[in-house]
C-alpha positions as CSV (number, residue, x, y, z in Angstrom):
1,M,10.1,20.2,-39.2
2,S,11.7,17.7,-41.6
3,T,14.0,15.0,-40.5
4,S,16.9,16.6,-42.2
5,G,16.2,19.9,-40.5
6,F,16.0,18.2,-37.2
7,W,19.5,16.7,-37.6
8,D,20.9,19.9,-38.9
9,N,19.9,21.6,-35.6
10,I,21.3,18.7,-33.5
11,L,24.6,17.7,-35.2
12,E,27.8,19.8,-35.3
13,T,29.2,20.7,-38.7
14,D,31.8,17.9,-38.8
15,E,29.6,15.3,-37.0
16,N,28.2,12.3,-38.8
17,L,25.2,10.3,-37.8
18,L,26.1,6.6,-37.5
19,W,23.0,4.9,-35.9
20,T,19.6,5.8,-34.5
21,G,17.2,3.6,-32.5
22,R,14.7,3.5,-29.7
23,P,13.9,1.3,-26.8
24,Q,11.3,-1.4,-27.5
25,P,11.0,-3.5,-24.3
26,R,8.8,-6.6,-24.5
27,P,7.0,-8.4,-21.7
28,H,9.6,-11.0,-20.6
29,W,11.1,-12.3,-17.3
30,R,14.5,-11.0,-18.4
31,N,13.1,-7.5,-18.3
32,R,12.3,-7.7,-14.6
33,A,14.0,-4.4,-13.9
34,L,11.3,-2.8,-16.1
35,Y,8.5,-4.0,-13.8
36,G,10.0,-2.5,-10.7
37,P,8.2,-3.7,-7.5
38,A,5.1,-5.1,-9.3
39,P,6.0,-8.8,-9.0
40,I,6.8,-8.4,-5.3
41,A,3.5,-6.6,-4.8
42,A,1.7,-9.4,-6.6
43,L,3.2,-11.9,-4.3
44,G,2.2,-9.8,-1.3
45,L,-1.3,-9.6,-2.8
46,L,-1.5,-13.4,-3.0
47,A,-0.1,-13.9,0.5
48,A,-2.5,-11.3,2.0
49,A,-5.5,-12.8,0.1
50,Y,-4.6,-16.3,1.3
51,L,-4.2,-15.1,4.9
52,I,-7.5,-13.3,4.9
53,I,-9.4,-16.2,3.4
54,S,-7.8,-18.7,5.7
55,L,-8.5,-16.6,8.8
56,Y,-12.0,-15.4,8.0
57,G,-13.2,-17.9,5.4
58,V,-15.1,-17.1,2.3
59,E,-18.2,-16.0,4.4
60,G,-16.1,-13.5,6.4
61,D,-15.5,-9.8,5.6
62,M,-14.6,-10.1,2.0
63,W,-14.1,-6.3,1.8
64,L,-10.8,-6.9,3.4
65,L,-9.6,-8.4,0.1
66,I,-9.6,-4.8,-1.2
67,L,-6.7,-4.0,1.0
68,P,-4.2,-6.4,-0.6
69,A,-5.6,-5.4,-4.0
70,L,-4.3,-1.9,-3.4
71,L,-0.8,-3.3,-3.2
72,I,-0.8,-3.9,-6.9
73,I,-2.1,-0.5,-8.0
74,I,1.0,1.6,-7.1
75,P,3.6,-0.7,-8.6
76,A,1.5,-1.2,-11.8
77,R,1.2,2.6,-12.2
78,A,5.0,2.9,-11.8
79,T,5.5,0.3,-14.5
80,L,3.2,2.1,-16.9
81,Q,5.0,5.4,-16.3
82,Q,8.3,3.7,-17.0
83,L,6.9,2.3,-20.3
84,R,5.8,5.8,-21.3
85,V,9.3,7.0,-20.7
86,Y,10.7,4.4,-23.0
87,E,8.0,5.2,-25.6
88,A,9.2,8.8,-25.6
89,T,13.0,7.9,-25.8
90,R,15.2,7.9,-28.9
91,Y,18.9,7.2,-29.2
92,A,21.5,8.2,-31.7
93,L,25.2,7.5,-32.1
94,T,27.5,9.9,-34.0
95,N,31.2,9.9,-34.6
96,K,31.6,12.3,-31.7
97,R,28.8,11.6,-29.2
98,A,26.0,9.4,-27.9
99,L,22.7,11.2,-27.9
100,F,19.6,10.5,-25.7
101,F,16.4,12.1,-26.8
102,Q,13.3,12.6,-24.6
103,I,10.2,13.6,-26.6
104,N,7.4,15.4,-24.7
105,G,4.7,16.6,-27.1
106,S,6.3,19.3,-29.3
107,E,9.4,19.6,-27.1
108,T,12.5,17.4,-27.5
109,R,15.2,17.4,-24.9
110,V,18.7,16.1,-25.9
111,K,21.4,14.8,-23.6
112,A,24.8,14.3,-25.2
113,H,27.6,12.0,-23.9
114,P,31.1,12.5,-25.3
115,T,33.2,9.7,-26.6
116,R,35.7,10.1,-23.7
117,A,33.0,8.5,-21.4
118,M,32.8,5.4,-23.6
119,I,33.9,2.0,-22.4
120,A,34.0,-1.3,-24.2
121,P,30.4,-2.2,-24.8
122,K,28.6,-4.8,-22.7
123,M,25.5,-6.6,-23.9
124,L,22.8,-7.1,-21.3
125,N,20.5,-10.1,-21.8
126,T,17.2,-8.2,-22.0
127,V,14.5,-8.6,-24.6
128,P,15.6,-7.0,-27.0
129,P,19.2,-6.6,-25.8
130,S,20.5,-3.6,-24.0
131,V,24.0,-2.2,-24.5
132,I,26.0,-0.5,-21.8
133,F,28.9,1.6,-23.1
134,L,29.2,4.8,-21.0
135,R,30.8,5.1,-17.6
136,Y,31.0,8.0,-15.3
137,D,33.3,7.7,-12.2
138,D,31.9,10.2,-9.7
139,D,31.2,9.3,-6.1
140,K,29.5,6.1,-7.3
141,P,30.5,4.7,-10.7
142,V,27.5,4.7,-13.1
143,E,27.3,2.8,-16.3
144,I,24.5,3.6,-18.8
145,G,23.7,2.8,-22.4
146,F,21.0,2.2,-24.9
147,E,18.3,-0.1,-23.4
148,Y,16.0,-2.6,-25.1
149,I,17.1,-2.0,-28.7
150,E,16.5,-4.0,-31.8
151,G,19.6,-4.6,-33.9
152,A,22.0,-4.3,-31.0
153,D,24.4,-6.7,-32.9
154,A,24.7,-4.0,-35.6
155,L,25.5,-1.4,-33.0
156,L,28.2,-3.3,-31.2
157,P,30.9,-2.8,-33.9
158,L,30.2,0.9,-34.1
159,L,30.6,1.2,-30.3
160,E,33.7,-0.9,-30.2
161,E,35.3,1.5,-32.8
162,R,34.4,4.5,-30.7
163,A,35.7,3.0,-27.4
164,A,39.0,2.0,-28.9
């Protein structure tokens, strides 16, 4: 399907596409939320390895070092899954909605958020920056936006116009 045909199926007749982008997180300490529990597991791994070596010495049962190594496998797997989610995510802003796309093979799911949910945009200090601009006040207030996007400074004026 052509790009034009794709947007013809997504956009309403009087809706204009203003911006498109995708998350591109980079390895950086500012992106610690991306890594989930991996850094804590790594510290646990080091502490357990130190404890095993100090109690049993190098000649002891070294197979016990496998146990703390397992602490890193589950968090590392979760981080890789999160990176795959970001790889399959695309964003778009129109004059009526904010669109979140999830691409899975030949299937594309779209979640649309109306302008009435928009708030004044907040830039998060991630690498690249994230912009929070949607808020839902249900039981617990939830704020969401476009995460880890290049060119966030070009997106901010468009969001400020929509939120006004």
